[in-house]
N, C-alpha and C positions, 0 to 999 in steps of 0.2 A: 503493500499498501503505500502508493507516494504521500509525504507531505503535505496536510492542507487542513486549515480553520477546522473544518471538520473531521477530524481525524480521532476525538475526544467524543463523538456518539456513541451512544448505548443502543442498546435495545431496552428501555427499562422493564417491559413486561418480563423479559427472558432472564434479566439480571433477579428482577425479585423473585420470580420462580427458585433460581440457584441458590439465591443466600434465603431464602425462608425455608428453604427443604434441608440448607448444610446446618441451619440454626437449629431447626426442629431435632435432628440428628444427635447433633451435638453434644445439646444439653440435654433432653431425654437418654439417652445410649452412651456417651461417655464421659458426661457430669453427673449422672443418675439424679437431674433438677426437672423439678416439674413449670418451672415458668421464667420470668424472666422481670429483674430489674432495671430500669433506667434513670438516669440523673436529666432531669430535661430543664434545659435554659432559657428555651423560646429561640432558639437558632435551630438552622435549619439542618445542622447535623443529629443533635438528639431526637429531632422531631421525625427525621425519616427512620432513624432507628428503633423508633419508637413505633411506627407507623410499621415496622415489616417486624419487629416482636409480637403486636396483635394478628398480625397474618399468620405468622408461625403456632404462636399458642391458643392465639382466643383474646377479645379482650378482658377476660376476667380472672384471666394466669399471670399480668403483665402490670407493672406497677409503675407509675410515674412518679419519682421524688424531686420537688425544688428543693435545692438548698442557697440560699440567699444571703448574704450579708449587708451591716450597713453601708459599703461601697456598691454593692450592686444597682443595676436599673431595673425601675421599678417597672420597667414596660416586661422584663422578665418574666415575671410572676405573671402577668396579665394574658400576655401570649401562651405559657406553660398551661395556662388554665384552659383556654383557649381548645390549644391542642387536645388535652386531655379530655375535656364535653366530647371534642370530635368524633374521637377516638374510643370514648365511653369506658375509660382506663380509671382505677381508682388513682388520685392522686394526693400526696401528701406534702405537707410543709413544716418543713427542718428550717430553723434560721441559727446558722453557726456563728453569730455573732459573740455569743458568750464562748462560745469553744475557742475561738480565735482572739477573744482575749485572753482567757486562762493561758492559753501558749504564747502569750506576749507578740503576737502578730502584727498588731498595729501600733506597739511601743517600739518594737525592733523596725520595722519601715522607716516610722517615723523621726526615728536617732537618726538613721543615716541619709535622711533626707536633708536634715536640719543642719548637719554637719556642710552640704554643699549650699544651701539658702537656710542659714540661720533665723530667716524672719518665719519659716514655712512653719504655720498652725494650724492643724484641721478645726482644732474648738472656736477657733477664729473666722473659718469658710473659706480656709487653703485647701486647695483641690491640688492631687500631684498622677502624675502618669511618667512611665519609660517610655523611649522611642529611638526608634534608629534613622538614619538619614536617609531622606525620601528619594535623592535623586539615582536609583540605584544604575539607570541606564546609561545616563549621563555624566556620570564621576566615578574614579577609581576609590571609592570612599567601602570602607570596610565596616563589619557588624560590630560599630563601636555606639555603645548606649549612652542616651543624654538624658536628664531631669527635666520634665520642664511641671512647672506649678504655676496654678492658676490663683490669682489673687482673690480676696473679695470682690474687689471692683471687676474683676474679669480679666486683667493684664494676664496676657502668659509671658512667664520667663523661662529659659532652660539654658544650661550649662550642661557640659560634657562632665562623663560620672566614672569619679577613680575606680577602680578596682576593686577595692576595700568595700567603698560606699555599692555598688553595682552588687553586688554578690550578696550585701548583708540585705538589701531591698528584695532583690530575687528569694533567697532563704526562705526571707520573712514571708512573702507574698506567698511563698509554696504552702505554705501550711493551709491555707484554703483549701488546693485542690486535692491534697492530703485528707485533710477533716471530710469532707464532700466523700472521700472514696469510704473511709470509714462508717459515714453514713451510711453510704448503699448498702456495704457489708453487712450490716446491724438486719436491717431489711430485708436483706437476699437472704441471709443465714436462719431470720426467723422464720420465712414459708419454703425452706427450703428449693428457691430459686437461686439464679446464677445470674451474675452482674455482668451487662453486658457495655462494652465501649464504645466512644461515640468517635472517636478520634478520625478523622478524615486521613487521607495518603499524606497531603501536604504539611498537618500537623506532626501524622508519626514519624514519617520519614526526614524532616527536616528539624524535626524536636522543639516543637510547639507542644511538648506534655511534659509532664511532671514526672519524674521516676516513683511508683508505687503511690501517684495521685493517679490523674486520667489516664495514667499508661498503665495502673495494675490492674485490671477487669480480668475476666472470667474469659471473655471471649472478643477480639477487636473486629469487630461488623463489617466497617466500610473504610481499613485501614488501606484496601486496595485500591480507591476511589477518588480520584482526583476532584476538590473543592465542584468542578462546572459540573462533572459525573452527579456526586449527589445532589445536586440542585433538579438533572434531568431525573433522579428517580424521585425526587420529593415531589416535582409536580405529578408524576403517575400517579402516586401513593394519593394524593391528595393533600398535599400538607397544607394547611390554611395559605393561603397568599400574603398574608401581613407576615407571616414568617419567613417564607420566601423572595420576600419585598426588604426585608429587614436588611440594613447593613452588617455585616460581620463584625462583632468586635470581641474585646479578650474581657471585657465585663469583670477585670480582676483591681485596676484602678479608679480612684476616684474621679478622677477627670475623664469624661468621654474620651474613648481613643478608638480606631479602627483597628483591626489584625493585620492590614497591609502597614499603617504606622507603626507598630507595635512590632512586627516582627517578620512579616514576609517582603514588604519595601516595593511590593508590585501590585497590579490588580489581578485578581482569579483568575480571569479570562486569555491573559498576556501571558502570565506564567504558569501555567499548567502548559499549555501550547509549547512553550520554553524548555520547559524542565520534561517533557515527554520527547522533544527533540533531542535533548542533550540523551536521556537513559537511551534511544534508539539509534543513534550515533549520526543523526543526520547532517550532512557537510552545511559548516554556518554560512555560505553562500547563498545554498538552498532555503534556510529559516530566514534567514537575514529576508530574501526575496518576497517570500509569502508574509511575514509579520509586517513588512512596509518598516525594517530595521537596519542599521547598519550592524555590517559584520562584528564592529566591534562594540557597539550594544550586546547583541547575543553570545558575545564573549565573558562581557562583564556579569551577562545572568548566569552562566553555564558556571563560573569562577566562585557566586555567591553559593549556589545552589551545593555546589563540590565543598565547601566551606562549612557549611550549616550541617551537610549530613556528615562531614568529618568529626567535625567537634561536637557533636550530640552520641556521637553513637554508643555513648555509655548508656544513655538513655535507654536505648532499646536494647541491653546488653541485659540477660538474667544474670540472677546469683549465681558466683563460679563455686564448684565443688572442688574442692582440692582432696588430691593429689589431680590435675589436669591430666 
């Protein structure tokens, strides 16, 4: 097949049938579990996974768990409830803010931010997020994070993060994903259900996951699908339009941010095609012509994909047993 902008088009009906069959067989026959628990965020990935689980087990054997905390977008709960109602599943609300406060998540994170911006004070209305450079295709910039604070007046200030502060912010924030996974396993074990992961190929393979957080599940159902392919499945499965039209967000930091500005640095429609081309070793000249880019721009994207996969391999590596 020659490279084109339609190379990632899938047959959603056939893919749904394949995934539902494998899911049902694995949960029942391999794991000896009787249903599924899915953490839902009002995003397209978790919504698509929930819809597939309902097809596999029936709505009576699927539980949707919402796990907001004080930094979460309130729209997430609204959309998650709409999703659960449409598919007729039991929906549970677990606010994980108290757990995160107990872990010191917010204190540890804010301590690091204040080393960069001493005036930062969430109690006074400040918000914050960490971001990567946006100009991936047009500049040879590395994946070096900056912190952006938003003042109570709405002014944004950005500074590059020293390594120590970046690591502390990420380590503290990762309490969120790990607390959610612990919550999902409580509900799964209480019902003899399996925890079904919601990470897509972009998140899983490029390292936009937390080890033993959203990366620690029983089954990664859609980790082979590019984000644009998830959208194709979501449309076929009749995921609510409001969810399919929602801009993907990290929903981790108090200041609003898209997944593109936080981690991926490219729109999904562009990134998925470029990444596919790299994986299939499509010649640079052909990729550039199809995408309307220069060969230098394509190479910058390829280099970024390679760096992310290499530096995040640890996240995808299971625990090692000695002797090897």
